[in-house]
C-alpha positions as a Python dict, from the first residue, in 0.01 Angstrom:
ca = {
    (1, 'M'): (0, 0, 0),
    (2, 'T'): (-108, 255, 257),
    (3, 'G'): (81, 577, 322),
    (4, 'Q'): (163, 446, 668),
    (5, 'A'): (315, 127, 530),
    (6, 'I'): (522, 324, 278),
    (7, 'R'): (646, 557, 552),
    (8, 'Y'): (727, 253, 770),
    (9, 'L'): (936, 102, 490),
    (10, 'L'): (1117, 434, 430),
    (11, 'V'): (1197, 458, 801),
    (12, 'G'): (1333, 103, 778),
    (13, 'V'): (1561, 208, 494),
    (14, 'S'): (1687, 504, 698),
    (15, 'N'): (1744, 271, 996),
    (16, 'T'): (1954, 44, 777),
    (17, 'V'): (2165, 333, 646),
    (18, 'I'): (2221, 468, 998),
    (19, 'T'): (2302, 120, 1132),
    (20, 'L'): (2557, 50, 858),
    (21, 'A'): (2718, 395, 893),
    (22, 'A'): (2739, 364, 1272),
    (23, 'Y'): (2884, 13, 1240),
    (24, 'A'): (3149, 130, 992),
    (25, 'L'): (3240, 426, 1216),
    (26, 'A'): (3265, 207, 1526),
    (27, 'I'): (3481, -49, 1344),
    (28, 'A'): (3705, 232, 1211),
    (29, 'A'): (3737, 361, 1568),
    (30, 'G'): (3865, 19, 1678),
    (31, 'A'): (3551, -127, 1841),
    (32, 'P'): (3518, -506, 1836),
    (33, 'P'): (3258, -623, 1580),
    (34, 'V'): (2994, -731, 1834),
    (35, 'V'): (3023, -404, 2026),
    (36, 'A'): (3006, -212, 1698),
    (37, 'S'): (2697, -411, 1600),
    (38, 'V'): (2518, -338, 1929),
    (39, 'V'): (2599, 34, 1906),
    (40, 'A'): (2493, 48, 1542),
    (41, 'F'): (2169, -146, 1597),
    (42, 'S'): (2087, 85, 1888),
    (43, 'A'): (2141, 395, 1671),
    (44, 'G'): (1908, 254, 1406),
    (45, 'A'): (1649, 161, 1668),
    (46, 'V'): (1646, 512, 1820),
    (47, 'N'): (1602, 658, 1471),
    (48, 'G'): (1320, 413, 1403),
    (49, 'Y'): (1138, 493, 1726),
    (50, 'R'): (1155, 867, 1672),
    (51, 'L'): (1055, 865, 1305),
    (52, 'N'): (784, 600, 1343),
    (53, 'R'): (632, 780, 1640),
    (54, 'S'): (634, 1126, 1486),
    (55, 'W'): (603, 1061, 1110),
    (56, 'T'): (477, 710, 1030),
    (57, 'F'): (206, 686, 1296),
    (58, 'R'): (184, 1056, 1394),
    (59, 'S'): (157, 965, 1760),
    (60, 'D'): (177, 1208, 2049),
    (61, 'L'): (261, 924, 2289),
    (62, 'R'): (570, 990, 2499),
    (63, 'G'): (741, 831, 2793),
    (64, 'L'): (842, 488, 2906),
    (65, 'R'): (540, 286, 2793),
    (66, 'P'): (565, 338, 2413),
    (67, 'A'): (946, 323, 2430),
    (68, 'A'): (936, -7, 2621),
    (69, 'R'): (679, -147, 2379),
    (70, 'Y'): (893, -40, 2084),
    (71, 'L'): (1197, -206, 2240),
    (72, 'A'): (996, -527, 2296),
    (73, 'M'): (870, -516, 1938),
    (74, 'I'): (1213, -472, 1779),
    (75, 'T'): (1363, -735, 2009),
    (76, 'L'): (1091, -981, 1903),
    (77, 'G'): (1151, -886, 1538),
    (78, 'L'): (1525, -933, 1575),
    (79, 'G'): (1478, -1278, 1731),
    (80, 'L'): (1224, -1393, 1471),
    (81, 'N'): (1442, -1262, 1189),
    (82, 'A'): (1744, -1452, 1325),
    (83, 'L'): (1529, -1767, 1358),
    (84, 'G'): (1402, -1723, 1003),
    (85, 'V'): (1756, -1688, 869),
    (86, 'R'): (1867, -1996, 1063),
    (87, 'L'): (1576, -2204, 933),
    (88, 'A'): (1629, -2083, 576),
    (89, 'V'): (2004, -2152, 578),
    (90, 'H'): (2017, -2472, 779),
    (91, 'G'): (1673, -2616, 708),
    (92, 'A'): (1591, -2513, 352),
    (93, 'E'): (1956, -2471, 244),
    (94, 'V'): (1889, -2120, 111),
    (95, 'P'): (2209, -1923, 39),
    (96, 'K'): (2310, -1700, 332),
    (97, 'I'): (2238, -1363, 170),
    (98, 'A'): (1910, -1484, 19),
    (99, 'A'): (1807, -1615, 362),
    (100, 'E'): (1783, -1259, 493),
    (101, 'L'): (1559, -1172, 199),
    (102, 'V'): (1336, -1468, 288),
    (103, 'A'): (1316, -1385, 659),
    (104, 'L'): (1276, -1008, 640),
    (105, 'P'): (932, -956, 473),
    (106, 'P'): (719, -1152, 725),
    (107, 'V'): (909, -996, 1017),
    (108, 'T'): (862, -648, 870),
    (109, 'L'): (490, -711, 830),
    (110, 'M'): (463, -837, 1189),
    (111, 'T'): (650, -538, 1334),
    (112, 'F'): (438, -297, 1126),
    (113, 'V'): (118, -450, 1263),
    (114, 'L'): (252, -442, 1620),
    (115, 'A'): (373, -83, 1583),
    (116, 'R'): (39, 26, 1442),
    (117, 'T'): (-184, -156, 1692),
    (118, 'W'): (21, -190, 2012),
    (119, 'V'): (314, 52, 2024),
    (120, 'F'): (142, 354, 1866),
    (121, 'P'): (-227, 256, 1869),
    (122, 'P'): (-494, 474, 1708),
    (123, 'G'): (-735, 655, 1937),
    (124, 'G'): (-642, 816, 2266),
    (125, 'P'): (-349, 1055, 2259),
    (126, 'G'): (-170, 1064, 1927),
    (127, 'R'): (-296, 937, 1593),
    (128, 'G'): (-675, 922, 1619),
    (129, 'G'): (-673, 1147, 1925),
    (130, 'R'): (-581, 1459, 1728),
    (131, 'P'): (-861, 1664, 1583),
    (132, 'G'): (-857, 1698, 1206),
    (133, 'P'): (-800, 2027, 1028),
    (134, 'G'): (-1037, 2284, 1169),
    (135, 'G'): (-1174, 2032, 1417),
    (136, 'A'): (-1193, 2073, 1788),
    (137, 'V'): (-1191, 1826, 2071),
    (138, 'P'): (-1521, 1860, 2261),
    (139, 'R'): (-1477, 1945, 2626),
    (140, 'P'): (-1707, 1806, 2895),
    (141, 'R'): (-1917, 2063, 3074),
}
C-alpha cells in the first residue's frame, strides 16, 4: 500500500471520529437526528478536505475549484455507499452492520482514485508542481 493510500485511510478514520463526536454533541444539545447527522457529516468532510489536501496529497491547490470537486466526490461516494448498503441488505440479505463493511471498501477505493487524479491531481500547482529538496523551478527567460 502506498504512503498516500495509508494517509488517506488515516484521514478517513479521523473523519469518522470527528463525525461521531459531532453527532453525539449535536444530539446532546437537542438537535434532531437528521440535523445532527448533516452537521456531523459536514464537520468530517471539512476535516477530510483539509487533511487530504495538505497531508495526503500535499497539494497547494486552493479556492472554489478543488473544494467543489471534493464536495462532488464525497457526495458521489455517499450516494454509492448508500446504494451499496441498500443492495447488500435488500438484495443479498446481508446483515445491516455487515452491509456497511461490504459497501465501504469499493467506495473508499473510488474516492481515493478521484481525489488523487481529479480533486488534487499531480502536476501543476501542488503535488508534482513543487520542486524536490534542493530543487528549483526553472524560470523562463
